[in-house]
N, C-alpha and C positions, 0 to 999 in steps of 0.2 A: 691707242695711247690712253692711259687712265687719267681721271680728272686731276690727280696730284701732279702728274708729269706735265700736263697742260699748263697748270698754274706756274710750275717751275720754269718752263720755257717762256712764258709771258713775262715773268719777273726778270729773266736774263735779257730778254729783248729790251725791256725798259732800262735795265742797268746799263747795257751797252750804249743805248741812245743817250742816256744821261751823261755817261762818262765822256762820250764824244763832244757833247755840248760843253761839258766842264772844261775840257782841254781847250776849246776855242775861246771860252771866256777867260781862261787862265792866261792866254797869250795877250789878250787885250787889256787886262786889268790886274797885272801882277802886283802893282803897288798897293792895291786896296783889298787884298784877300784876307789879310789878318785882322781887319777891322771888324769888331763884333756887330756893328750895325750895318754892315755891307750886305747887299742881297745875295751876292755870290757865296758868302759864308753860310747863309741860311740854306742855300741849295745843296752845298756840300754836306752840311749837317743832315739834311733830309736824305741825301744819298747814302751817307754812312748808316743812318737808321734803317733805310730800306735794305741795305746789304745785310745788316745784322738780322733784320726780320726775315730776309730771304734765307740766310744761313739757318736760322731757327726753323724756318719752314722746311728746308731741305732735311734737317735733322729729324724733324717730326715725320716727314714723308718717309725717310728711310726706316724709322722705327715702326711706322704704320705698315710699311711694306714688309718688314721682317715679321711683324705680328700677323699680317695677312698670310705670309708664307707658312708661318707656324700653324695658323688656323687651317690653311689648306691641307697641310700635312696631317693635322689632327682629324680633319674631315675625311681625308683618304683612309687613315687608319680606322676610324669609326665605320666608314663604308665597308672596308675589308672585313672588320669584325661582324658587321651586319650580314654581309654575304656568307661568312662562315657560319653564323648563327642560323641563317635561312637554310643553308645546306644541312646543318645538323638537325634542324626541325624536320626537313624533308626526309632525312634518313631515319629519324625516330618515327615519323609518321608511317613510312614504308615498313619499318620493323614492326610497328604496332599493328598495321594491317595484316602483315604476315602472321604474327602471333594470333590475331583474332581469327584468321582463316583456319589456322591449325587448331585453335580451341574449338571452333565450330565443327571442324571435321572430326575431332576427337569425340565431341559430345554426340555427333551423329552416329559414329561407330559404336559408342557405348549404348546409345538408344537401340541400335540394331541388334547388338549382342544381348541386351536385356530382353528385347522382344523375342529373339531366338531362344534365349534361356527360358522365358516364360512358356513358350510353345513346347519346348522340350520337357519342361516340368509337367505341363498339362498332359503330354503324351505319356510320360512315365507314370503319372497318377492314374491315367486311364488304363494303362497296361497292368499296373499293380491291382487296380480294382477288378479288372478282368481276370487276373490270376487268382485273386481272392474268391471271386465268384465261381471261377471254374474249379478251384480246389474244394469249394464247398459243395459242388454239384456231384451227385452220384453218377458214375459212368460204368456201364456193364451191359453185357448181352449174353444170350444163350440161344442157339439155333440148332435144329436138326439139319443134317446134310442131305441134299437131294439124292434120291436113288438114281445113279448114273454111272456109266462106264467112261472113265477118263483115259484117253489113249495116248496123249502126249504130255510131256512134263511141263509145257508152257501153259496148260490149262489151270485156271484157278478154280478150286472146288467151291461150289455154290452151296449156300445155306437156305433151306426152306423146309418147313415154315420157321420164321423167327419167333421164338417163344418169349423173349424178353429183350428190350433194347432201350435201356435208360440212357438218355443223352443222344440217342439217334446217331451214334458214331459208326454202327455197322450197317452197311447198305445191302446185305445179302451176298456179298462177294468179298469185300475188303473192309477191315476196321481201320478208320482214320482217326488218329489221336487228336482230340479237341483240347486237351489240357495236359501239360507236362506232369510227369509223375511216374510212380512205379506201378506196373500192371502185371497181372498174372493171367496166363492163357492156358487152356487145357483142351485137348482134342481126344476123342474116343472113337476109334474106327472099328467097324464090323464089316468084313469083306469075305467074299467067297474066293478071292484071288489069293493064292499062296505066295509067300516070299516077296511081298510088295509092302509098300508103306506110304506114309504121307509126311511131308515136311511142314513145320511152322516157319514161315518167312517173316523177317523184319526188313521192310523195303526190298532190296534185292539179295539179302543175306539169309542163308539157311541157318536156322537156330537149333531146333530139336526134331527128332524123327520118331514117328509112331509106326512100329513094325507089326505086320499082321501075322507073321509066323509061317510055318510050312506044314501044318498038320491037316486036320480034317477041314471040310468046308465051313464057311462062316467063322473064320478065325477073327480074333479081335486084337487090337493093340491100342495103347494110349500113351500120351506124353504131355508134359506141362513145360511151361517156360515163364520165368519172371523177367520182365524187360523194363528197362528205364527208357521211357519214350518222351520225345519232344513233340510239340505241335506239328501236325501233318505227317508224322511218321505213320507208316502203314503196316498192318499185320494181316496175313492171309495164309491159305493152305494150298499146297501143290503136291501132286503125286511124285513118287521117287523116279521111276523109270518104267517104260512099257505101259501097258494098260492095266487099270485096276477098277474093279467094280465096288462102288460104295453102297452100303445098305442104308435104308432110310432111318434106321435106329442109331446111326452114328451122330455124334454131336460135337459142337464147337462152342467154347465158352471163353469169355474174357471179362475182366473186371479191374477197375482201378483200386489199388490198395491204399496208396498215399499220394 
């Protein structure tokens, strides 16, 4: 029970008690009630004043109770608004955290891509510099061919002695391209074997054929080939078929043109 209700009940008890007493007095002193100087008259006046005060108090209590109800409703509404605001703040905070993580992830990816791009640019610059240096380098060789009889077509004809080897791309057997570009190769064969010849190979591909002919001993033949080579392409000589004897005055030459 609230304080206002307690006061109200106390007043009602007093009023009830007072009214009971008044009725008892009324039975005994009916003749003297209307006299203004009578004590009973003063009691009834006080009771009337108390009733009016009680009514005013009840009205005030009802108004205060209504105000309290309205205040409780307002507090409930404000509490609900505060809860919604807290929920909104939490959602915004979560969204901000998600955006921040996405931004950090994006920045990290950009940094990785930038580092990768820098590395690729460095490699490209190095390759360009190597190409420039290699294009400026003179590459060429000339060698005599070793006196030897080659009996199978899988044999690679050897060169010895090597007379010139700028760039060291010819190892006495195979020329390995150190720099891309256009190359010219030439082979001159002197042989006592008729109807034979020598092929210029690029990697595993036959390119041109030097034929020794079918006349008198020590026939000769020659052939050239212009080849566009990439790095690590190989050029070498192989016999055509059967056995062929190579004279030591035979020669093999290669040079980079551009």
